[in-house]
C-alpha positions in Angstrom: -34.8 64.3 231.7 -34.8 67.9 231.4 -33.1 70.2 228.8 -29.9 70.7 230.4 -29.7 67.0 231.1 -30.2 66.0 227.8 -27.7 68.3 226.1 -25.1 67.9 228.3 -25.1 64.1 227.3 -24.6 65.4 223.8 -21.7 67.2 224.7 -20.0 64.2 227.2 -17.3 63.2 224.5 -16.4 66.8 224.1 -15.9 67.5 227.9 -14.1 64.4 228.2 -11.8 65.2 225.6 -11.3 68.9 227.7 -10.4 67.3 231.0 -7.8 65.1 228.9 -6.1 67.7 227.0 -2.4 68.5 227.8 -3.7 72.1 228.9 -5.7 71.1 231.7 -3.6 68.2 232.8 -0.7 70.4 233.1 -2.6 73.1 234.6 -3.9 70.7 237.5 -0.1 69.5 238.4 1.0 73.0 238.4 3.5 72.3 235.6 1.6 74.1 232.6 4.3 76.2 230.8 4.1 79.8 231.9 4.2 81.2 228.3 1.0 79.3 227.6 -0.8 80.4 230.7 0.1 84.0 230.0 -1.2 83.4 226.4 -4.5 81.9 228.1 -5.1 84.7 230.5 -4.6 87.5 227.9 -7.2 85.8 225.5 -9.6 85.0 228.5 -9.5 88.4 229.6 -10.3 90.2 226.2 -13.0 87.2 225.9 -14.9 88.3 229.3 -15.0 92.0 228.2 -17.0 90.7 225.4 -18.7 87.9 227.1 -20.1 90.5 230.0 -21.6 92.6 227.1 -23.1 89.6 225.9 -24.5 88.4 228.7 -26.0 92.3 229.2 -27.6 91.9 225.9 -29.3 88.8 226.8 -30.6 90.1 230.0 -32.2 93.1 228.0 -33.9 90.5 225.9 -35.2 88.3 228.8 -38.7 87.7 228.9 -39.1 87.5 232.6 -37.6 90.5 235.0 -35.8 88.0 237.2 -33.9 86.3 234.6 -32.9 89.9 233.0 -31.5 90.7 236.4 -29.4 87.3 237.0 -28.1 87.9 233.7 -27.5 91.7 234.3 -25.4 90.4 237.6 -23.7 88.0 235.7 -22.1 90.5 233.1 -21.2 92.7 235.9 -19.4 89.6 237.3 -17.7 88.9 234.0 -16.4 92.2 233.5 -15.8 93.6 236.8 -15.1 90.5 239.3 -13.2 88.4 236.6 -11.3 91.2 235.3 -9.8 91.9 238.8 -8.5 88.3 238.6 -6.9 88.9 235.7 -5.0 91.9 236.7 -3.7 90.4 239.7 -2.3 87.5 237.3 -1.1 90.0 234.9 1.1 91.4 237.7 2.2 88.0 239.0 2.7 86.6 235.8 4.6 89.3 234.2 2.1 90.1 231.2 2.2 93.6 229.7 -0.6 95.1 227.7 -4.2 93.5 226.9 -3.1 91.9 223.6 -4.9 91.3 220.6 -8.0 88.9 219.9 -6.3 85.9 218.3 -8.3 83.5 216.0 -10.2 81.0 218.3 -11.0 83.9 220.9 -12.0 86.1 218.3 -14.5 83.3 216.6 -16.0 82.6 220.0 -16.8 85.9 220.7 -18.4 86.9 217.6 -20.4 83.4 217.4 -21.8 84.7 221.3 -22.3 88.3 220.3 -24.1 87.5 216.7 -26.1 84.9 218.4 -27.2 87.4 221.4 -28.0 89.9 218.9 -29.8 87.9 216.1 -31.4 84.7 217.4 -34.0 84.2 219.8 -33.0 84.6 223.4 -33.5 81.0 224.2 -30.8 80.3 221.9 -28.5 82.9 223.2 -28.8 81.6 226.6 -27.8 77.9 225.4 -24.9 79.6 223.4 -23.3 81.1 226.8 -24.3 78.1 229.2 -21.0 76.2 228.4 -18.9 79.0 229.7 -20.4 78.7 232.9 -21.2 74.8 233.1 -18.1 73.6 231.6 -15.7 75.8 233.7 -17.4 74.9 237.0 -17.2 71.3 235.9 -13.4 71.6 235.0 -12.6 73.5 238.2 -14.3 70.6 240.4 -12.5 68.1 238.2 -9.2 69.5 238.7 -10.0 70.4 242.8 -10.6 66.7 243.1 -7.5 65.3 241.2 -5.2 63.2 244.1 -2.2 64.4 241.9 -2.7 68.3 242.3 0.5 70.1 243.2 0.4 71.4 246.9 1.9 74.5 245.6 0.4 75.0 242.4 1.1 78.7 240.8 -2.3 78.4 239.1 -4.3 77.5 242.3 -6.1 80.9 242.5 -7.6 80.3 239.1 -8.7 76.8 239.9 -10.3 77.9 243.0 -12.2 80.6 241.2 -14.1 77.7 239.1 -14.2 74.8 241.6 -16.5 74.9 244.6 -19.4 76.4 245.9 -19.4 80.1 245.0 -19.2 79.7 241.3 -21.4 77.0 241.5 -24.3 78.8 242.4 -24.1 81.2 239.4 -23.9 77.7 237.4 -27.2 76.5 238.9 -29.0 79.6 238.2 -28.0 79.8 234.3 -28.8 76.0 234.0 -32.4 76.7 235.7 -33.2 79.6 233.4 -32.1 77.7 230.3 -34.4 75.0 231.4 -37.3 77.0 231.9 -36.6 78.7 228.6 -36.5 75.6 226.8 -39.8 74.1 228.2 -41.7 77.4 227.3 -40.5 77.6 223.9 -40.8 75.7 220.5 -39.4 72.1 219.5 -37.6 74.2 216.7 -36.1 76.7 218.9 -35.3 73.9 221.5 -33.2 72.2 218.4 -31.2 75.4 217.6 -30.6 75.6 221.3 -29.2 72.3 221.4 -27.1 73.2 218.4 -25.7 76.8 219.9 -25.0 74.6 223.2 -22.9 72.1 221.2 -21.2 74.7 219.2 -20.0 76.6 222.3 -18.7 73.4 223.7 -16.4 72.9 221.0 -15.3 76.4 221.1 -14.5 75.9 224.6 -12.2 72.9 223.9 -10.6 74.9 221.1 -10.1 78.0 223.3 -7.7 75.8 225.6 -6.1 73.9 222.7 -5.6 77.4 221.0 -3.7 78.4 224.3 -1.4 75.3 224.4 -0.6 75.7 221.0 0.1 79.6 221.6 -2.3 79.8 218.0 -2.2 83.3 216.5 -3.0 84.9 213.2 -0.9 84.1 210.4 
């Protein structure tokens, strides 16, 4: 069993909590309150701008040129392609302005950026992997739900993260992380595990914050 398989086992309970949370259940049925989805899209748009920069920083620190190029492409996708999707949602769901970083989003992006800046590149790779992997798993899960609404207002979001196109990028990220784990020390592998688990918890909290409309007090 490789690093990613072992590490995924350590967050299976977190993933189960994610797919059972009201935000995901209601999103899959198309019944999620519009205000909660608006909150989510604004925060996700802000998150992806910082996530893209984090991926670019990881690319600059990658040991192998092919890994550097892969993460530069991931960065471009996060900033350009994903932002275009959000722009369409901003119009469709009548969202005006970019908003501000609310507490959970603020915490998540600063965890990722500080990890990319100050930790070994292997740990940074592990910290960013849940954003790829969990989103793909959740997207596939929703696509396969029999109760999915035939006319779901959130269908384009679902199709972005479920299916083959996004799966290709996720597979590349997993492969790079496995290679990094295999070629590093046991100590850094442990730190990779910790970073992966922390980011997975933050994925849960990100969706929960949208459902609760959690803002600064």
